[in-house]
C-alpha positions in Angstrom: 0.0 0.0 0.0 1.4 3.4 -1.0 1.0 5.7 1.9 2.0 8.8 -0.2 4.5 9.9 2.5 7.7 10.1 0.3 9.4 13.5 0.8 7.6 14.4 4.0 9.3 15.4 7.3 8.3 13.9 10.7 9.3 14.9 14.2 9.4 11.9 16.6 10.1 12.1 20.3 11.8 9.4 22.3 13.6 7.8 19.3 16.4 6.0 21.1 14.6 2.7 21.6 11.3 0.9 21.8 8.2 2.2 20.1 9.9 5.5 19.2 12.7 3.8 17.4 10.3 1.5 15.6 8.2 4.5 14.5 11.3 6.2 13.2 12.3 3.1 11.2 8.8 2.6 9.8 8.5 6.3 8.7 12.0 6.1 7.0 10.9 3.0 5.2 7.9 4.9 3.9 10.1 7.7 2.5 9.8 10.2 5.4 12.8 12.1 6.7 12.7 11.7 10.5 13.9 14.4 12.9 14.2 12.4 16.1 14.8 13.7 19.6 16.1 12.0 22.8 18.7 12.8 25.4 21.3 10.5 23.8 21.7 9.1 20.4 21.4 5.3 20.5 23.4 3.1 18.2 20.2 2.0 16.5 18.9 5.5 15.7 22.5 6.5 14.8 22.4 3.9 12.0 19.3 5.6 10.6 20.9 9.0 10.8 24.0 7.8 9.1 22.0 6.9 6.0 21.0 10.6 5.7 17.3 9.7 6.0 17.1 10.8 9.6 18.4 13.6 11.8 19.2 13.3 15.5 18.6 16.2 17.9 20.0 15.8 21.4 17.2 17.3 23.6 15.9 16.8 27.1 12.2 16.6 26.3 11.3 16.9 30.0 12.4 20.5 29.9 10.5 23.5 28.4 13.3 24.1 25.9 13.9 20.6 24.7 10.7 20.2 22.6 11.3 23.7 21.1 14.8 22.8 20.1 13.6 19.6 18.4 10.9 21.3 16.4 13.2 24.1 15.4 15.6 21.6 13.9 12.8 20.3 11.7 11.7 23.8 10.7 15.2 24.6 9.6 15.0 21.6 7.3 11.9 23.0 5.7 9.0 22.3 8.0 6.9 19.6 9.7 4.3 17.4 8.1 4.0 14.8 10.9 4.5 14.9 14.7 4.6 11.7 16.7 4.6 12.4 20.5 6.0 9.2 21.8 8.3 10.0 24.7 7.3 8.7 28.1 8.2 6.4 30.9 6.6 4.1 33.4 7.9 3.1 36.9 6.2 0.2 38.6 5.0 1.1 42.1 4.6 -2.3 43.9 4.5 -0.6 47.3 1.4 1.4 46.5 0.0 4.9 46.3 1.6 6.3 49.5 5.1 5.7 48.1 4.5 7.9 45.0 5.9 11.3 45.9 5.1 14.7 44.5 8.3 14.6 42.5 7.3 11.2 41.1 4.0 12.6 40.0 5.5 15.7 38.5 8.2 13.8 36.7 5.7 11.4 35.2 3.3 14.2 34.1 6.2 16.3 32.7 7.6 13.6 30.4 4.3 11.8 29.6 2.0 14.8 29.1 3.8 18.2 29.1 6.5 17.0 26.6 3.6 16.3 24.2 1.9 19.6 25.0 5.2 21.6 24.5 6.2 19.8 21.3 2.7 20.3 19.9 2.7 23.9 20.9 5.9 24.5 18.9 4.8 22.4 15.9 1.2 23.5 15.4 1.9 27.1 14.2 4.0 25.6 11.4 1.3 23.2 10.4 -1.4 25.9 10.6 0.6 28.0 8.2 0.8 25.2 5.8 -2.9 24.3 6.3 -2.0 20.6 6.8 -0.4 18.2 9.2 -0.9 15.1 11.3 -0.2 14.5 15.0 -0.2 11.1 16.6 0.1 10.6 20.4 1.4 7.3 21.7 -0.8 6.5 24.7 -1.6 3.3 26.5 -4.6 1.1 27.4 -3.9 2.2 30.9 -5.6 5.5 30.0 -8.9 3.6 30.4 -7.6 0.5 32.3 -6.2 2.1 35.4 -3.7 0.0 37.2 -2.5 0.7 40.8 0.9 -0.8 39.8 1.4 2.2 37.5 -1.0 4.7 39.0 0.8 7.9 38.0 1.5 6.5 34.5 -2.2 5.5 34.0 -3.3 9.0 35.1 -0.8 10.6 32.7 -1.9 8.5 29.7 -5.6 9.4 30.5 -4.7 13.0 30.4 -2.8 12.6 27.1 -5.7 10.8 25.5 -8.1 13.6 26.6 -5.7 16.2 25.3 -5.6 14.4 21.9 -9.4 14.6 21.6 -9.6 18.3 22.5 -6.8 19.2 20.2 -8.3 17.4 17.3 -11.5 19.4 17.6 -9.6 22.7 17.6 -7.3 21.9 14.7 -9.5 19.9 12.4 -11.0 23.0 10.7 -7.4 24.1 10.0 -6.5 20.9 8.1 -4.6 19.2 10.9 -5.6 15.7 12.1 -4.8 14.5 15.7 -5.1 10.9 16.8 -3.7 8.6 19.5 -2.8 4.9 19.7 -3.2 2.9 22.9 -1.0 -0.1 23.0 -1.3 -2.9 25.5 1.8 -4.8 26.6 4.6 -4.3 24.1 8.0 -6.0 23.8 9.9 -3.1 25.1 12.1 -2.3 28.1 9.0 -0.8 29.9 7.8 -4.4 30.3 10.8 -6.6 29.7 13.9 -4.6 30.4 15.9 -4.1 33.6 13.6 -2.4 36.2 10.6 -3.1 33.9 7.2 -4.4 35.1 8.1 -8.1 34.7 11.4 -7.8 36.6 9.9 -5.6 39.3 7.0 -7.9 40.0 9.2 -11.0 39.9 11.1 -9.6 42.8 7.9 -8.9 44.7 6.2 -12.2 44.0 9.1 -14.6 43.7 8.0 -15.6 40.2 10.2 -15.7 37.2 10.0 -12.5 35.0 9.0 -14.6 32.0 6.1 -16.0 34.0 5.0 -12.5 35.0 5.1 -11.4 31.4 3.2 -14.4 30.2 0.5 -13.9 32.8 0.0 -10.3 31.5 -1.3 -11.5 28.1 -2.3 -15.1 28.9 -6.0 -14.3 29.0 -6.1 -12.1 25.9 -7.6 -13.5 22.7 -4.3 -13.4 20.9 -2.2 -14.3 23.9 1.0 -12.4 23.1 2.7 -9.0 23.4 2.6 -6.6 20.6 5.8 -5.9 18.7 7.1 -2.4 18.5 6.9 -2.5 14.7 3.2 -3.4 14.9 2.5 -0.3 16.9 4.7 1.7 14.5 2.8 0.5 11.5 -0.5 1.8 13.1 1.1 5.1 13.8 2.4 5.5 10.3 -1.0 4.6 8.8 -2.7 7.3 11.0 -0.1 9.8 9.9 -0.7 9.0 6.2 -3.3 10.3 3.8 -4.8 6.8 3.8 -6.4 7.9 7.1 -7.4 11.3 5.8 -10.8 11.3 7.4 -9.7 10.0 10.8 -9.2 12.5 13.6 -9.9 12.5 17.3 -9.7 8.7 17.3 -7.9 6.5 19.7 -6.8 3.1 18.3 -6.1 0.2 20.6 -3.5 -2.4 19.7 -3.6 -4.9 22.5 -4.3 -8.4 21.2 -7.9 -8.0 22.4 -7.0 -7.2 26.0 -9.8 -4.6 26.3 -13.0 -6.5 26.1 -15.5 -3.7 26.8 -17.0 -1.1 24.5 -15.8 2.4 25.2 
């Protein structure tokens, strides 16, 4: 399927690994030049940048200036057609609500919500001037499946999904589409890496990390984690003109984990 994306420019946050890296690769494969931001350039994204089809911007996206620096780098290349707000983090909280400090809450909200707000604020004027653009937010099923293990993360993703819907209503008349994707468990460090959910809960329960991971998807219809590239393919579709009449939508990709109608 030709997505008609050749020659476009995308800004992607959090490109060093995981879903962000997969999105960057998928966009490059579709003919898009990716301007990717993260604190440090990973070897994997560096390989994309070395081909000349991507540009890395060292930016701390948790600061007010980081998102502006990232967007400015894309504008210097000629503009922005696509913005993918992906950066975020999750810290398992096995000891419960009372252990989540104000600093924990602020850190989660700053990276998971305010980075998207700030990057969008910098990019939207450029898109409005062009009269076109697409924004995709990477959320989570925890936006509507609250989990005390990741309470601050769940609340942050709920806010991000709400922000997406509101922004889509304002920007639609100006030719800009805004959508979100809500993955369930994905094969990334958030779940499977050091300090991830599986490892953290294994220490608490005495079970093996592999068993914790398996139990997370064992009751879902498809019974497995999503792969980062599968999430990325959905993001790229929403960013393309093949989804030209889709805005304000939230797309789940969770192997059937969510069984209710929303």
